N, C-alpha and C positions, 0 to 999 in steps of 0.2 A: 378810110382811117381804120385801120387795125385796133381792138382792144385786148389788152392780155388780161388773162384772169388773173386774181390775187390769191386764189388757194392755193395752198401748198400741194406740190406732188407727192405722193407715198411713194417711199422706197419699194422697188422692186422685189419679191419675193425668191430666194435664193434655193435651187431645187436641194434637198437631202442627199446626202450621199448615199451610195447605192451600197455602203458597207453595213453588212446584217450585225446588230447591236446584241450583246448579251443579253439574257433573261435575267430578271430577279429570281430569290430562291423559292419566292412564293409562289411565283408565275411558273416554273422549274415543278413545284409539286402540283398545282393546278393541272399542268398537262399530263404527267405521270399518271396523276388519278384517274383522268380521263381518259386516258390508253387502257388503264386496266378494266374502267368499268365495260367500255366496248368489248373488249376482248373477253371479259365473263359474260355479256351478252350474248357473243357469238358463240362461244362455247356452248352454253346452256342450249341454245338453238339448236346446234350440230348434234348434242348429246341427245338432246330429245327427240330429234329426226330419227337418229341411230335407235335408241331405245324401242321407238314405235314399229321399225322396219323388224327390229329383233323378235319382238312379239309375235308380227303377223308372218313372219317367215318360220321361224321356231316354234312357237305356241300358238296355233290355231284357233284352239278350242278357248283358249283363253282370252284371245281377243274378242273373240265371239261373245265372250260372257259379258267383256266390259263397253262392247257398243248396246247390247242390248240392257244393260243396267244404267247406260249414260243417254238411253234413247230421250232426247229433250220432248217428244209427246208421252212419255209415260211418269206421270206426274210422282205415281205412288212410289216407283221407285229410288226418283229425285229425293224425297220425302223421307224414305227410308235410309238413304245414305246420308241426309242433314247431320250435323252434330247434334246429339240427345243425351241425356241423363242416364237412357235406358241403355241396354245391349242389344247390338245389332247379331242376329244369325242368321244364316243360309238355311234355305227350306229345302227339302227332299226334290221337289222338281227346278231348282236353280233360281227361286225367288229368295226374297229378303224379307224378314219378319224382325220386327223391334219389340224387345222384350219391355214391359213396362218396367219405368223406374217405382222406387220404394215409395213415392208420393202417390204415384198412379196406381200401385198395385194396392195402396191403403183406401183408396177411393173406390177402386173395384171391388173389394171386401166390405165396403160401407153401403154399397148398393145392392147386396145381394140378399135374399132374404133368408131371416133367421140367422143375420151376420152377427159374430163376435169376434171384436178384435181390440187389439191391444196398443197403446202408445204411450208416450211419456209426456209428463206435464211441459219440457222445454223451458226456453231461457224467456217465455213471456210474462210480461208483468203484473198479469193478474189470472184468477184462477178463471173467469169468465174467458180470457183469452186462449185459455187452455182447453177450453171444453169447445170453442168455436173454432179451434184447430184441430179436435180431435172429431170433427163433423156435425157437432149437435148445432139444431137450428136455434133460433135465439128464445123461442117459446120454451124449448126442450131446458136451454140455460137458464131461465128464471126458475124452473122448476126444480133442477137439480140444486143451485146454490141454496133456493129457499128449504130443500129438506135437509141439507146440511149446516145451515148457518147456525147451528147451537152445538154442534159435536165438531165441526173443522174449525181451527182457527186459519183463514186462508192466507195470512201472511206469513206462516211458518211453511208454505210450500217451497218444494225443491226443483230443481229441472229434472232430476233423476227420478221423481216419484212415477210411479206407473198410473193409468188409467184406463179402463178395460169398459167397453161399452159393447151392447146387447139390444139386438132390435128383434121384432117378431117376424113374422111371415109377410106382414103388410108393410115392413120397413118402419115401422113406428118404435120409438124408444120403447122397451122394455125392462131394461136393468143396466146400471150403473156401478162401479167399484173404484175407490180411490185409495191406492196403496201408499201410505208414506213411508211404512220399512218391512222389515221380513216377518215381524212377528204380530202386524197389526193391519186392518185395512176396514174401508166404511163401504158397505154395499147400499144401495139406493135402489128398490125394487116398486114396480107401479102395481097397487092393490088392485082390486076388483072394481072399487071405486073410480078408478082412473087419478088416483092420487100417487103422489110420489112420498115414500116413507124411507128412511136410513136408520139403518144400525150398523153399531160398533161391533166387530168381529174380531176377536183375540186368538191368534193361533197358538197352537199347543208346543211348548218350547221342551225338548229333551234336555234334562240334565244330569250328568254324569261327575261325581267327583273324581279326578285323577290325582295322582300324586309323583311328583317329581323331584330328583336332583341333581345336582350340579358342585364343581368346584370354580371357583373364582380367579379367572386368570388376570383378566384386565379389569373389569367391571363386572357388577351383579347382573346388567343390562344386556352383556354380553354372552355371561353365562346362560340366563334365562332363553335366549335366543339359541345358542348350543344345542337346546334340549325340545325347541319348536314352540317355546312361550314367546310371548312380545313382551320387546325391551322396558315396554312402559308399566310393566308389575313391579320393576325394580322400587317405585318410588312406594309402594306400601310396604317395603321393608323399612324403609328411613321413615315413614309415617307409624309403622308400627312400633318400634325399636327407636324412637326419637327420645326418650329420655333413658335407655340405657345404654345405646351404643351409639358413638358419634362415627359413621364410616368415614367420613374425608380422611380422618385421623388415624382409627384405630384398624381397619380393614386392611388383611394381608393376602397376597398372593397364595393359593392354595386352601383360604378358608372354605367350606362347605355351608351350601343352604339348601333346604327342602321346603317344598310348597306344596298345599292342597288347593285345587281349581277346581271351579266348575268348568265343563267343557258343555256348551249349548249346542244343539242341533233342532233342525225345523225339516220332519219330513226324510229322516236319516241323513242329512246334509248339514254338516258342519257351519255354525254362524259365528261363533266368536267363542272366547273366555268369559266367564263370569264371576261370581261371586269366590273371594280367595277365604276357604275355612281356616287355613293353619300356615304358619309360618315358622321354620326354624334357620336358626344360623348359629354354625360352630365355628368359631375364629380363633387362632394363637392367641391373639391380645383382647377380645371380645369374652372368650370363655361361650358357653352353650345358650343360648337364648332362644325363648318359644313365645307366639302368640298364637292366639284361638278368637276367631271371631263369633262375636255371641249377640244374638237380638233378643235379651228378655221382653215378655208382655210389656207393653207400653213404654219401653226404654229404647233411645235410637241405638241400633247396632254399633258396636266398637269393638277393639281387640281388645283382650283381656290373657294376663299370664295366667297361669295353672291353678292360683291361690283364689284366682276370681277379683284382682285389683286390676284397674284400669290402666292400660299401658301408656295413656296421653295424659299429664297432669295439666297445671293451669295455662301451661302455654303451647303451642306449635311450634316447634322448632324449626320445620319447614312447613310455610303458609301454602305449599301447592306440592303438585304431583310434577316433579321436573325430570328432564332428560339427565341432566349431567350437571354438576359443580363445577363452573367456569372460573370463577376468581374467588379466593378467600379472604376476610378481614387483614388486612396488612398494612398498619397505619405508619408505615416505614416503605412502603413500595416504590421503586424506582419506575419512572413511565416509561416504558420502552419507546414511544411513538412521541411525547413531548419532550423527552431525555432531560427529565427531572422529578425530583422527589414529589410523588403527589400520593397521599395517603389513600388507600382505597376501605370507606368506612360501612363495610358492609358484606354483605356475600350474593356474587351475582348466581342466578341459579338458569341454565340455559334451559328454555322448553318451547314447544311449537306456540305460534301466535294464536290468542285465542285461550289458552289453557287457564282455567279457574285460580284465582287467587282470594285467598281466606284471610280473614281478619286472627291474627294470633294468639287473641287473646280477648276476652270482653273489654271494652274500654268504649271513649267517645271520641267521634271524629274531629280533628283538629283543622286539618286541610284538606281540601280535596278540589284537585283542578289542575291547571300548567301552570307550571313552575322552572323555567330555565333548563338547564342540563337534564335536570331529572324526567322532563316529558312530563306525562300525567301523571300525578302523584297524589297518594292517600297517605296522611299522617293519622295516628291513633293514638289517643292519650291513656295510658293506663294507671292502674293504682300502684302503690310502690315508688313514685317518680319514673316511670317508665314511659318512652313513646318509642312506638314502631312505625317504620317509612316503607313504603310499596311504590318504588319508582319504574319508568319506563312502561306503564301500563298501553295497552293498546286502547282501551277506553276503561272509564270507571262506570260501575255498575247503578243503572238509576237511581235515584234516593238517595245516595250516598254521598252527603253534605256536611259542612261544620255544625255540631251539635247533635249530629245524629249518633245514639247507641247501638255500638254493635254488639253481638255474641262471638263467642269464640266458633271460627269456623264457617261464619257467617261471609259469602260472596261478597266481596266489595270491590272487584274488577276482573281483568284477562289480561295475561301477558302481551306484553308489544314490544316496540322498539322505538317508541318515543322519544324525542330531547337529544341528549348526547350519546347516541347508542351504534353500533355495527352490525346487531343481530338481536331476535326476539329472546328477551331474558327478564326476569323480575332481580332487580338490586332491593334487596331485603336489607334493611338498618335498624339499629337499635341503641337507642339514648337511656341513660340512667341517669339522672340528674342532669340533664342537658350535656353528658359525655358521651362520644357514642365508644360503646363496648362491643365485644366479638357474640354475637348471637349463639354460635355452638356452644360456648363455654359458660354461657350466663342462664339460658334457658333450662325449663322443666324442672319439675317436680314430683313427688310421687302421685297417681292418681287414685281415683275415689272408689273405694271397695265396691263390690254387687252388694245388692240388699239379699239379706239371708234366705227371704223366701226363694230366691231365685237359684241359689247355690247347688242344690240336689242335682236339677235338670242339667245345670251347667257342667257339673263334676261327670255327667255319664257323656257327654258330648267331647268332653276333652278327653278321656278315657281311650273312647274310639278314635280321635284324632290323632293321638300318640301313638296307637297302634298302628296304624295306617304310616305314619312318619318314618317309624321304626323298621317297618317292612318293605321299603323300596329296595328292589332287588340290587338294582345296579347304581345304588349310591355310592360315591366316591369316597376315600376314608381322609381324615384330617391328617396331613402330615407336620407334626409339631418338628419346632426346631427352625424352621425355614425364615419366619419373620422379614419377607421381604415386601415392602411397600408397593402397590396397586400401580402401573403406569397407566396415568389418568391425566389427561388434557386440562389442567388448571392455570390461575393467572391468564386466561385469554382474555384480554382487553375487548371488554365490550361496551364499556362508557367510561 
């Protein structure tokens, strides 16, 4: 008796048709890429063999040098051909010689007897780190730091400062120098008792007073650069004549200025421009104005007119040395970005970040800190119902806090771009009885007259300076009647 299985039979699989189906786009791209890679490899191999054949048949001497250089048993040649910071050169006998890198060259100098070498402080965070990088041992670092601890403020070291190390015939440290500037350095020498002692050395600076003159075309700063002087000296004109001339309003194209300034040199090499001795401005709307710097005994130096009266009164019209005036006081200014009326209740002075900002007059600090769009702000309350505001500071000087009394020209902070600002500048605002006013039209009065005992010596100096100013050979002449305002970039929106 036969028994049938209850399981169902699976249908037989049908063979696929023998028609080749089209590839998908991504499959086509993959196939093309594969073909290109294979073709590239094959081509490179063929070109390599062709290049080797060419070298061996056409330039047999070069091929012999290559075989010798890359001999697997020649470790020296292999190391010489390896990547290195130094320079690799061929020797006369066909070998290869590696020149030392700057670091290796410094190490070689340190190891020689009676070595004297120089290096930079660098970007290390500590004075000790710079000493270690200069090749000093730990004990030598201790001796140098101990000798310098009462002379050098290690917190003020900069990457560009120079270090000089000198060793004796036995390789022991004999002499060390720290050069923070071109005009002074500190030397540490080992005495006969083996102890190191430090001495501060000041380098003699040669000073020659030079007199220059130029005409104003776009700004005083541009005129200064045309005669080889730094544009930053323009701030001294504003500072000296702030009680007499309002440059943003009164200066005109064709005005003439003259300066007497110290040119400083060290060992005959130009170092910088130093003290300004005299300034003269001859303008169509300003008339002729002169200012003479003088430092009487026991009296801080400042600019005076030729009668001995101080040029600065009870207020500083500009509480910093700025590069340019970027925006004036304008209670009805239409803001070009916000597209609405937005008064500019102060003056913006564009200057480099870190430029010192001074108190415009004696007073007591009312506010010092962060305040919305003003960024870092200092507000000072003065007599007569005045308040001065200094906004967008990079930082506020330590110790400036509410209740602190400050003197005129006392440092209160540094130019920055904090708060709502598009670039480094000082926004200087002034209030009188709680109402904003234009600082340019309000500030400054007559300065204090010099003490009678100092006048005779002052008069002699003024006579000399006037002769120098009037004898500048190539001084341009003032052209009267032009009355063309300067083309300055003002009303630039910086806040």
